[in-house]
C-alpha positions in Angstrom: 14.8 -19.5 -28.9 16.1 -16.2 -30.2 14.6 -13.8 -27.6 13.8 -13.9 -23.9 10.4 -12.5 -22.9 10.5 -10.8 -19.4 7.7 -11.8 -17.1 6.8 -9.2 -14.4 4.2 -8.5 -11.8 2.6 -5.0 -11.8 2.7 -4.1 -8.1 0.2 -5.3 -5.5 -0.6 -8.9 -4.3 -3.0 -10.0 -1.6 -1.6 -9.6 1.9 -1.6 -12.7 4.2 -4.4 -12.5 6.7 -2.0 -12.1 9.7 -0.9 -8.8 8.1 -4.1 -7.4 6.7 -6.1 -8.0 9.9 -3.7 -5.9 12.0 -2.3 -3.5 9.4 -3.9 -0.3 10.5 -3.5 -0.9 14.2 0.3 -1.6 14.0 1.3 0.7 11.1 4.7 2.5 11.7 5.5 0.2 14.7 8.2 -2.5 15.1 5.6 -5.2 14.7 4.5 -3.6 11.4 8.1 -3.9 10.0 8.4 -7.5 11.2 5.1 -8.6 9.7 5.7 -6.7 6.4 9.1 -8.4 6.1 7.5 -11.8 6.7 4.8 -11.2 4.2 7.3 -9.9 1.7 9.4 -13.0 2.1 6.4 -15.3 1.6 5.3 -13.3 -1.5 8.8 -13.4 -3.0 8.7 -17.2 -2.5 5.4 -17.3 -4.3 6.8 -15.3 -7.2 9.8 -17.6 -7.3 7.6 -20.7 -7.5 5.6 -19.0 -10.3 8.8 -18.4 -12.2 8.6 -14.6 -12.4 11.7 -12.7 -13.8 10.9 -9.3 -12.2 9.5 -9.4 -8.6 8.8 -5.7 -8.2 8.7 -4.9 -4.5 7.3 -8.3 -3.4 3.6 -7.4 -3.7 3.6 -4.1 -1.9 3.2 -5.6 1.6 4.2 -2.3 3.2 1.3 -0.5 1.5 -2.4 -0.7 2.3 -3.5 1.2 -0.8 -1.8 3.2 -3.5 -3.4 6.6 -2.7 -3.5 6.4 1.1 0.1 5.2 1.5 1.4 8.3 -0.3 -1.1 10.8 1.2 -0.5 9.7 4.8 3.2 10.6 4.4 2.5 14.1 3.2 1.6 17.1 5.3 -1.4 19.3 4.8 -3.7 16.5 3.7 -6.7 15.8 5.9 -8.9 12.6 5.6 -12.6 12.7 5.9 -13.8 9.2 5.0 -13.8 6.3 2.6 -14.7 6.4 -1.1 -14.9 3.5 -3.5 -12.1 3.0 -6.0 -13.1 -0.2 -7.8 -14.7 -3.6 -7.1 -15.3 -3.7 -3.3 -12.2 -1.6 -2.7 -12.2 1.7 -0.9 -9.6 4.3 0.0 -9.4 7.3 2.3 -9.8 10.3 0.1 -7.8 13.3 1.4 -8.3 17.0 1.1 -5.4 19.2 0.4 -5.5 22.1 2.9 -2.1 23.7 2.2 1.2 23.1 0.4 1.9 19.3 0.6 5.4 18.4 1.9 6.9 15.0 2.4 6.9 14.1 6.1 9.0 11.0 5.4 9.9 8.8 2.4 7.0 6.8 1.0 8.9 3.6 -0.1 12.4 3.7 1.3 11.9 1.1 4.1 10.3 -1.2 1.5 13.1 -0.8 -1.0 15.9 -1.2 1.6 14.4 -4.5 2.8 14.2 -5.8 -0.8 17.8 -4.8 -1.5 18.8 -6.9 1.5 16.6 -9.8 0.6 16.7 -10.6 -3.1 19.0 -10.2 -6.1 16.1 -10.4 -8.5 15.4 -7.4 -10.7 13.3 -4.9 -8.7 10.7 -2.3 -9.8 9.3 0.3 -7.4 5.8 1.5 -8.2 4.9 5.0 -7.2 1.4 6.5 -7.4 1.6 9.2 -10.1 1.0 13.0 -9.6 -2.0 13.2 -11.9 -3.8 10.4 -10.0 -2.9 11.9 -6.6 -4.4 15.2 -7.8 -7.5 13.6 -9.3 -8.2 11.5 -6.3 -7.8 14.3 -3.8 -10.1 17.2 -2.8 -8.4 20.5 -3.5 -9.0 23.2 -0.9 -5.8 25.1 -1.4 -4.7 25.6 -5.0 -6.6 27.6 -7.6 -6.6 24.8 -10.1 -5.9 21.2 -10.8 -2.7 21.8 -12.7 -1.0 23.5 -9.7 -1.8 20.6 -7.4 -0.7 18.0 -9.9 2.6 19.8 -10.4 3.2 20.0 -6.6 2.6 16.2 -6.3 5.1 15.8 -9.2 7.7 17.7 -7.1 7.2 15.3 -4.2 7.6 12.3 -6.5 10.8 13.7 -7.8 12.1 14.1 -4.2 11.0 10.5 -3.5 12.9 9.1 -6.5 16.0 11.0 -5.5 15.8 9.2 -2.1 15.3 5.8 -3.7 18.1 6.4 -6.2 20.5 7.2 -3.3 19.6 3.9 -1.6 20.0 2.0 -4.8 23.4 3.5 -5.5 24.5 2.8 -2.0 23.6 -0.9 -2.4 26.1 -1.3 -5.2 23.6 -2.8 -7.6 24.9 -2.8 -11.1 21.6 -2.9 -13.0 19.3 0.1 -13.4 16.7 0.9 -10.8 13.2 0.5 -12.3 10.5 3.0 -11.3 6.9 2.4 -12.3 4.6 5.4 -12.2 1.1 4.2 -11.5 -1.5 6.4 -13.2 -4.9 4.8 -13.3 -6.6 8.3 -13.7 -4.5 9.1 -16.8 -7.2 9.0 -19.6 -10.2 9.7 -17.4 -10.3 13.4 -18.4 -9.1 13.6 -22.0 -9.2 17.4 -21.9 -6.5 17.3 -19.2 -3.8 15.3 -21.1 -1.5 18.4 -21.0 -1.6 18.2 -17.2 -1.0 14.5 -17.4 2.1 14.9 -19.6 3.6 17.8 -17.8 3.2 16.3 -14.3 4.6 13.0 -15.5 7.6 14.6 -17.1 8.2 16.8 -14.1 8.2 13.7 -11.8 11.0 11.9 -13.7 13.1 14.6 -15.4 16.9 14.8 -15.1 17.4 11.3 -13.7 20.0 9.0 -15.2 20.4 5.2 -15.0 16.8 4.7 -14.1 14.3 2.8 -16.3 11.0 4.6 -16.1 7.7 2.9 -16.9 4.1 4.0 -16.6 1.2 1.7 -15.6 -2.3 2.6 -16.6 -5.3 0.3 -16.2 -8.9 0.3 -17.4 -8.7 3.0 -20.0 -11.6 3.1 -22.5 -9.3 4.4 -25.2 -5.5 4.1 -25.0 -5.1 6.1 -28.2 -5.4 9.2 -26.1 -2.3 8.1 -24.3 -0.5 6.7 -27.3 -0.8 10.1 -29.1 1.3 11.7 -26.3 4.1 9.0 -26.1 6.6 11.1 -28.2 6.3 13.9 -25.5 6.9 11.7 -22.5 10.2 10.4 -21.1 9.1 6.8 -20.3 10.9 3.8 -21.6 7.9 1.5 -21.4 4.1 1.3 -20.9 2.6 -1.4 -18.6 -1.0 -1.7 -19.7 -4.2 -3.8 -19.3 -5.6 -5.7 -22.2 -7.0 -9.0 -20.9 -9.8 -7.2 -19.2 -11.3 -6.1 -22.5 -10.5 -9.4 -24.3 -12.6 -12.6 -24.8 -11.9 -15.8 -22.8 -12.2 -17.8 -26.1 -8.9 -19.5 -26.8 -8.8 -19.6 -30.6 -10.1 -16.2 -31.7 -8.7 -15.0 -35.0 -9.2 -11.4 -33.9 -8.5 -10.5 -30.3 -10.4 -7.3 -29.9 -8.7 -6.5 -26.5 -5.3 -6.2 -28.2 -6.3 -4.5 -31.5 -5.2 -1.0 -30.4 -1.6 -2.2 -30.3 -1.7 -1.5 -34.0 -2.0 2.2 -33.2 0.7 1.9 -30.6 3.0 0.4 -33.2 2.2 3.3 -35.6 3.3 5.8 -33.0 6.3 3.7 -31.9 7.6 3.3 -35.4 8.0 7.1 -35.7 10.3 7.2 -32.6 14.1 7.0 -32.7 14.1 5.3 -29.3 11.3 2.6 -29.3 9.1 2.2 -26.2 8.2 -1.3 -24.9 4.8 -2.6 -23.9 4.2 -4.4 -20.6 1.4 -6.6 -22.0 -1.5 -7.4 -19.7 -2.5 -11.0 -20.4 -4.5 -12.1 -17.3 -7.6 -10.3 -15.9 -7.2 -9.3 -12.2 -10.9 -8.7 -11.7 -12.0 -12.3 -12.1 -11.2 -15.5 -10.4 -11.2 -17.4 -13.7 -7.7 -18.7 -14.1 -6.9 -18.3 -17.8 -5.3 -21.3 -19.4 -1.8 -21.3 -20.7 -3.2 -21.8 -24.1 -5.4 -18.7 -23.9 -2.5 -16.6 -22.6 -0.2 -18.0 -25.2 -2.6 -17.0 -27.9 -2.8 -13.4 -26.5 1.0 -13.1 -26.4 1.3 -14.4 -30.0 -1.4 -12.1 -31.2 0.4 -9.1 -29.7 3.8 -10.3 -31.1 2.3 -10.6 -34.6 1.3 -6.9 -34.3 4.4 -5.5 -32.7 6.9 -7.7 -34.6 9.7 -7.3 -32.1 9.9 -9.4 -28.9 12.3 -6.9 -27.4 9.4 -4.5 -27.2 7.2 -6.8 -25.2 7.1 -7.8 -21.5 4.4 -10.0 -20.0 2.4 -9.1 -16.9 -1.1 -9.2 -15.4 -3.4 -6.3 -16.2 -2.9 -4.8 -12.8 -1.9 -5.7 -9.3 -3.5 -8.9 -8.0 -4.5 -7.7 -4.5 -8.2 -8.1 -5.3 -7.8 -11.9 -5.8 -6.8 -14.5 -3.2 -3.2 -15.4 -2.9 -4.0 -18.9 -4.3 -5.8 -17.5 -7.4 -3.1 -14.9 -7.9 -0.4 -17.6 -7.8 -2.2 -19.7 -10.4 -2.6 -16.8 -12.7 1.1 -16.0 -12.5 2.0 -19.6 -12.9 0.0 -20.0 -16.1 1.3 -16.6 -17.4 4.9 -17.8 -17.0 4.1 -21.3 -18.5 2.5 -19.6 -21.5 5.4 -17.3 -22.0 7.8 -20.2 -22.0 5.7 -21.9 -24.7 5.8 -18.8 -26.8 9.6 -18.6 -26.4 10.0 -22.2 -27.5 8.4 -21.4 -30.8 10.1 -18.1 -31.5 
């Protein structure tokens, strides 16, 4: 084996029933902290049994939902009700009524607990500025750009807080920050806002590995075209969702646009890596190690450099049961090891 392929989760994992049942009634209490810690410990053990290299933040047990967790910790956002995000998942959509300000850190308690709990590589997902803007009603700013750039300022402040905690912990490796931007390519005419808000969120930081996570894009080429302008080290993307479940396909349509990614990447002095989505988080079907192995090999044949590939689910696994999520991760790790043995 000449190279080691990193396996990673993307962010969320299904909460145990004892936490999900009481989450909203106990949020911000001592019981909330105790149960979130317990659920994090159990999820870390699940990830350990699956064999994951990167355990993220233990499945985001401290967060109910990616938009709401952020928005509830910001002033001048009012909530009016639930809207559907995907599958049978809903979130409280907020309306921006004034200049948003951080009332408290979004993810500090979560990170501090992980720093005390595990020595595994960590990655903190943060909902991105463009998605926060796109998923909010805007009753204060004249335009969408102004709101996105304000959210970018709040994210920058949050990363400063997390970096201080990381440095205080004495960890030698880099802090990993993943900016979650599911709305990235939903309005192609607004890619300038996407790029500018992303760069403003992460600019001027050192010794942090920045990645972006995007899921369910119809055309990643819209994103790939802008890679040279963005300061991210890697792109964690979904591919399995658009791919066939057939094991021995000669052409894996779900992964074909990696050819265009490589064209862009080959022009860069500092190459970007791909976090390769190899298991679909929207189905209970547990893809076999053989299918996942085939997907990984297909991508490696295109990209030609294992150092530019990490292996992950398409997205967070919170929409699946904990049992199904574990089996998907287990097969993902097994398939990765099979690929490594033949490299």
